[in-house]
C-alpha positions in Angstrom: 49.4 15.9 65.1 45.7 15.2 64.4 44.8 13.3 61.3 44.7 15.6 58.2 46.3 18.6 59.9 49.8 18.0 58.7 49.3 19.8 55.4 47.8 22.8 57.3 50.8 22.8 59.6 53.2 22.7 56.7 51.5 25.6 55.0 51.7 27.7 58.2 55.4 26.9 58.5 56.0 27.9 54.9 54.2 31.2 55.5 56.3 31.9 58.6 53.3 31.7 60.9 53.6 30.4 64.4 51.8 27.1 65.0 50.7 27.2 68.6 47.2 26.2 69.6 44.6 26.1 66.8 40.8 25.6 66.8 39.7 22.2 65.8 37.7 23.8 63.0 40.0 24.6 60.1 37.9 27.7 59.2 36.5 29.0 62.5 34.3 31.8 60.9 32.5 29.3 58.7 32.0 27.0 61.6 30.3 29.8 63.4 28.1 30.5 60.3 27.2 26.8 60.3 26.0 27.2 63.9 23.7 30.1 62.8 22.3 27.8 60.1 21.0 25.5 62.8 18.7 28.3 64.2 16.0 27.7 61.6 15.4 24.0 62.2 15.9 24.5 65.9 13.2 27.2 66.0 10.8 24.8 64.2 11.4 22.0 66.7 10.9 24.4 69.6 7.8 25.8 68.1 6.3 22.4 67.7 6.5 21.7 71.4 4.0 24.6 71.9 1.4 23.3 69.6 -1.4 20.8 70.2 -2.3 17.9 67.9 -4.7 19.8 65.8 -2.3 22.7 65.3 0.5 20.3 64.3 -1.8 18.7 61.7 -2.7 22.2 60.3 1.0 22.6 59.4 0.4 20.0 56.7 -1.6 22.7 54.8 1.1 25.3 55.4 3.8 23.2 53.8 1.5 22.3 50.9 0.8 26.0 50.3 4.5 26.8 50.3 5.0 24.1 47.7 2.2 25.4 45.6 3.6 29.0 45.7 7.1 27.7 44.8 5.6 25.8 41.8 3.6 28.9 40.7 6.8 31.0 40.9 8.6 28.4 38.8 5.9 28.5 36.1 6.3 32.3 36.0 10.1 32.0 35.8 10.1 29.6 32.8 7.4 31.6 31.1 9.4 34.8 31.0 12.9 35.9 29.9 16.1 34.6 31.5 16.7 37.9 33.2 13.2 38.1 34.7 13.0 39.7 38.2 11.1 36.7 39.4 14.3 34.8 39.7 15.4 35.3 43.3 19.1 34.5 42.9 21.8 35.7 40.6 23.7 32.4 40.5 21.4 29.9 39.0 20.8 27.8 35.9 19.4 30.0 33.2 15.8 29.1 32.2 15.3 26.5 34.9 12.2 26.4 37.1 13.9 27.0 40.5 11.0 28.5 42.4 12.1 29.6 45.9 15.6 28.0 45.4 18.8 28.8 43.6 19.4 25.1 42.7 17.0 23.1 40.5 17.8 19.9 42.4 16.4 21.5 45.6 13.3 22.6 43.8 12.8 19.2 42.2 13.2 17.3 45.5 11.0 19.9 47.3 8.1 19.3 44.9 8.6 15.5 45.0 8.3 15.7 48.8 4.8 17.2 48.4 3.4 14.0 46.9 3.3 11.9 50.2 2.2 15.0 52.0 -0.7 15.6 49.7 -1.8 12.0 50.2 -1.6 12.4 54.0 -3.8 15.6 53.7 -6.5 13.6 52.0 -6.4 11.0 54.8 -6.8 13.4 57.7 -10.2 13.7 59.4 -12.5 16.1 57.6 -15.5 18.0 58.9 -17.8 16.7 56.1 -17.8 14.6 53.0 -17.7 17.7 50.8 -14.5 18.9 52.6 -12.9 15.5 51.9 -13.9 15.7 48.2 -12.4 19.2 48.1 -9.1 17.9 49.5 -9.0 15.1 47.0 -9.6 17.5 44.1 -7.0 20.0 45.2 -4.4 17.3 46.0 -5.0 15.7 42.6 -4.6 19.0 40.7 -1.4 20.0 42.6 0.1 16.6 41.9 -0.7 16.9 38.2 1.0 20.3 38.2 4.1 19.1 40.1 4.9 16.1 37.9 5.6 18.0 34.6 7.2 20.8 36.5 9.7 18.5 38.0 10.6 17.3 34.5 11.0 20.9 33.5 13.4 21.8 36.3 16.2 19.6 34.8 16.7 17.9 38.2 17.7 14.2 37.9 17.6 13.9 41.7 14.1 15.4 41.5 13.0 12.8 39.0 14.2 9.9 41.2 12.6 11.5 44.2 9.3 11.8 42.3 9.3 8.0 41.7 10.0 7.4 45.4 7.4 10.0 46.4 4.6 8.2 44.4 5.6 4.9 46.0 5.6 6.5 49.5 2.2 8.1 48.8 0.7 4.7 48.0 2.1 3.2 51.2 0.7 5.8 53.6 -2.6 3.9 53.8 -2.0 0.4 52.4 -5.2 -1.6 51.8 -3.9 -4.7 53.8 -4.1 -2.7 57.0 -7.9 -2.4 56.6 -8.2 -6.1 56.5 -9.9 -6.3 53.2 -9.1 -5.8 49.5 -10.4 -2.7 47.8 -13.4 -2.9 45.5 -12.9 -3.3 41.7 -14.3 0.2 41.1 -11.8 1.7 43.6 -8.9 -0.2 41.9 -10.1 1.1 38.5 -10.3 4.7 39.7 -6.9 4.4 41.3 -5.3 3.0 38.2 -6.8 5.8 36.1 -5.4 8.4 38.5 -2.0 6.7 38.5 -1.9 6.7 34.7 -2.8 10.4 34.4 0.6 11.7 35.6 2.3 9.3 33.2 0.3 10.7 30.4 1.3 14.2 31.5 5.0 13.2 31.7 4.8 11.7 28.2 3.2 14.9 26.9 5.9 17.0 28.5 8.6 14.9 26.8 6.8 15.1 23.5 6.6 18.9 23.7 10.4 19.1 24.3 10.2 20.6 27.8 11.6 17.6 29.8 15.0 19.2 30.6 15.5 16.5 33.2 15.5 13.7 30.6 17.8 15.8 28.4 20.3 16.0 31.2 20.0 12.2 31.8 20.7 11.7 28.1 23.8 13.9 28.3 25.1 11.9 31.3 24.5 8.6 29.5 26.4 9.8 26.5 29.5 10.5 28.5 28.8 14.2 29.4 30.2 13.5 32.9 29.2 14.9 36.2 31.5 16.5 38.8 29.8 14.8 41.7 30.9 11.4 40.3 34.4 12.4 39.1 35.2 14.1 42.5 33.8 11.2 44.6 37.2 9.6 45.1 38.6 12.9 46.3 35.9 13.5 48.8 36.3 10.0 50.2 40.0 10.6 50.5 39.3 13.8 52.6 37.0 11.8 54.8 39.6 9.2 55.5 42.4 11.7 56.1 40.5 13.7 58.6 38.7 10.9 60.4 37.8 10.8 63.3 38.0 14.5 64.2 36.8 16.0 60.9 37.7 19.4 59.4 35.1 21.4 61.3 31.8 22.4 59.9 31.7 24.8 57.0 35.3 23.9 55.9 34.6 21.6 53.0 35.2 24.1 50.2 38.5 25.3 51.6 39.8 21.8 52.3 38.7 20.5 48.9 40.9 23.1 47.2 43.9 21.4 48.8 43.0 18.1 47.3 41.5 19.2 44.0 43.3 17.7 41.1 44.6 20.1 38.4 42.7 18.3 35.8 39.4 19.0 37.6 39.9 22.8 37.8 37.1 24.8 36.3 35.7 28.3 36.3 33.2 27.2 39.0 34.1 26.0 42.5 33.0 22.8 44.2 31.1 24.2 47.2 29.9 20.9 48.7 30.6 17.2 48.5 27.3 16.5 46.7 27.0 13.7 49.2 25.7 15.4 52.3 25.8 12.3 54.4 29.5 11.9 53.6 30.1 15.7 54.2 28.7 15.4 57.7 31.4 12.8 58.3 34.1 14.9 56.6 33.3 18.0 58.7 31.9 16.5 61.9 34.1 13.4 62.1 33.1 10.5 64.2 30.8 12.6 66.4 28.9 13.9 63.4 28.5 10.3 62.1 27.2 9.0 65.4 24.7 11.8 65.7 23.5 11.1 62.2 23.3 7.4 62.9 21.4 8.0 66.2 18.9 10.2 64.4 18.3 7.6 61.7 17.9 4.8 64.2 15.4 6.7 66.2 13.5 7.8 63.0 13.2 4.2 61.8 11.8 3.1 65.1 9.3 5.9 65.2 8.3 5.3 61.6 7.8 1.6 62.3 5.4 2.5 65.2 3.5 4.9 63.0 2.9 2.1 60.5 1.5 -0.3 63.1 -2.1 -1.5 62.4 -3.5 0.1 65.5 -2.3 3.5 64.2 -4.1 3.3 60.9 -6.7 5.9 61.7 -4.7 8.1 64.0 -4.1 11.5 62.4 -0.7 12.0 64.1 0.3 8.6 62.8 -0.7 9.6 59.3 1.3 12.8 59.3 4.2 10.9 60.9 4.2 8.5 58.0 4.3 11.4 55.6 7.1 12.9 57.6 9.0 9.7 57.5 8.5 9.4 53.7 9.7 13.0 53.2 12.8 12.4 55.3 13.6 9.2 53.3 13.4 11.3 50.1 15.7 13.9 51.6 18.2 11.3 52.7 18.2 9.7 49.2 18.6 13.1 47.6 21.4 13.9 50.0 23.5 11.1 48.6 24.0 13.2 45.4 23.3 16.7 46.6 22.7 18.9 49.7 19.0 19.9 49.9 18.9 20.1 53.7 21.4 22.9 53.7 18.7 25.3 52.4 16.9 27.1 55.3 13.4 26.2 53.9 14.1 22.5 53.5 16.0 22.4 56.8 13.0 23.7 58.5 10.7 21.2 56.8 13.1 18.4 57.7 12.8 19.5 61.4 9.1 19.6 61.0 9.0 16.0 59.7 11.2 15.0 62.6 8.8 16.6 65.0 5.8 14.9 63.4 7.6 11.6 64.0 8.2 12.5 67.6 4.6 13.2 68.3 3.2 10.0 66.7 1.4 7.7 69.1 3.7 5.2 70.8 1.1 2.6 71.6 -2.5 1.5 70.9 -3.5 2.8 74.3 -2.2 6.3 73.5 -4.1 6.3 70.1 -7.3 5.2 71.9 -7.0 7.9 74.5 -6.6 10.6 71.8 -9.6 9.3 70.0 -11.7 9.5 73.1 -10.5 13.0 73.9 -11.1 14.1 70.3 -7.8 16.1 70.3 -6.4 14.5 67.2 -8.9 15.3 64.5 
């Protein structure tokens, strides 16, 4: 009698199966698998509670190193043959720079998330001026590598996330919080550094390696995209099963019930390609409320991290980077499902933890500075 269950009951009756009591999840074994998927981000959150301020800040470098290795692996992938052993997954887009992932969108978004994190790394306290210069040099080099590589992945979501990532990186330490305008020389250097990625992007297009722009052109010319053509169907599923949902992990099986014959292809539609909507489809009203509660809490914590008194606090700096990375993930989740990969799920949990440990008041920030435990 629950919303959406009538078709399942009718199918059971046609098959001669007794109805009786059924689990709320339509596919119980996949719901259990979804529970196991939570272990990675849960372990990250639990681990964060055992670290002090300095150790949490060092995780910034760990994430940057992971991004650099994934980028290096992607370069090796596109430099070799399509059947190269450096591709980690059998099901993938041939010739794409996927790095650690099986999906180019996930790689593109993951690299774009590195941009605000690199900026945060340069803002953290350094032991000396030479260390700070080293950070700026490494961060600049990595950013210049990531930009053309995102264009080569073929990820349109990655391209949009890159633009947002650049904007977020610039807002991590806005000049108006310092109470003065930057010097002309600083502005000139900043403008030159901002123009350099644009030059590299233009060069990538000129050399014919910008697969992302090629895919944008195909979409503009009417090439179509399943995530848009199936959007009405996924919204219908959400309405039919609300407020109880289908149970986690059941989207693929339920979509096959609704899938129009005209949309049938050799590939299957594994996710809604709108992960925020899929949470509502599978988790129902409770899933939507949990997601809304997390977003409300995150916005409040991010607002505190951007307060003027938190400008120089290292935990506030990495909290800002974490908030920016989560915004990129939420934006990408409107057209894809990046947080369903274990690596990005763990990093999303890490960003949430960074927000949780940001100073809540000016008094807290002052006490940390006096103790010297945040830098």
